[in-house]
C-alpha positions in Angstrom: 0.0 0.2 -0.2 1.0 3.4 -1.3 -0.4 6.8 0.9 0.1 10.1 -1.2 -1.0 13.8 0.6 -1.1 15.5 3.6 0.2 14.4 7.3 -0.4 15.4 10.6 1.5 14.2 13.3 2.4 11.2 11.7 -0.9 10.4 10.5 -3.1 10.2 7.3 -4.7 14.2 7.3 -6.8 16.3 4.5 -6.1 15.7 1.0 -4.5 12.4 0.3 -4.5 9.1 -2.5 -4.5 5.9 -0.9 -3.3 2.8 -3.2 -4.1 -0.7 -2.1 -2.2 -3.7 -3.2 -5.3 -5.3 -5.7 -4.8 -2.1 -7.5 -7.8 -0.1 -6.2 -7.4 3.5 -4.9 -8.8 6.0 -2.9 -8.3 10.1 -3.6 -9.9 12.3 -1.2 -10.0 13.9 2.4 -8.6 12.0 4.9 -9.5 12.5 9.0 -7.1 11.1 11.8 -5.5 7.7 9.2 -9.2 7.3 8.1 -11.4 7.8 4.9 -13.9 10.9 6.8 -15.4 13.3 4.0 -15.6 13.9 0.7 -13.8 11.1 -1.6 -13.7 8.9 -4.9 -13.1 4.9 -4.7 -11.9 3.5 -8.1 -12.5 -0.5 -8.3 -10.0 -2.6 -10.2 -12.9 -3.7 -12.1 -13.3 -0.2 -13.7 -16.4 1.2 -11.5 -16.3 4.3 -9.4 -18.0 5.6 -6.4 -18.0 9.4 -5.6 -19.7 10.9 -2.5 -19.3 11.6 0.9 -17.5 9.1 3.8 -17.7 8.4 7.5 -15.3 7.1 9.6 -14.5 4.8 7.0 -17.5 4.0 5.3 -19.5 5.2 2.6 -22.5 7.2 3.7 -24.9 9.7 3.2 -25.0 10.8 -1.2 -22.8 9.8 -3.7 -22.9 8.5 -7.2 -22.1 5.0 -8.2 -20.9 4.7 -11.6 -20.6 1.0 -12.9 -17.8 0.0 -15.7 -20.1 -0.5 -18.1 -22.5 2.9 -18.4 -24.8 2.4 -16.1 -24.7 5.6 -13.0 -27.0 5.5 -9.7 -27.0 8.5 -7.6 -28.4 8.5 -4.1 -27.9 7.7 0.0 -25.9 4.6 0.5 
């Protein structure tokens, strides 16, 4: 795993991109080392989720772009 972005006291804090071992990635806001705020998660199958994260989970309003062209907009 690799992280590029802002750090505060040795933790991911602010904007950054986290690259996972399975070729997926998250680009967005971090608070205290976890995904929190607005961010985009890029799945290795081509799907993309763009929306709100709270305590490292997709929460609230977001848009899910499926690799086949389908788009879902709504609440998680």
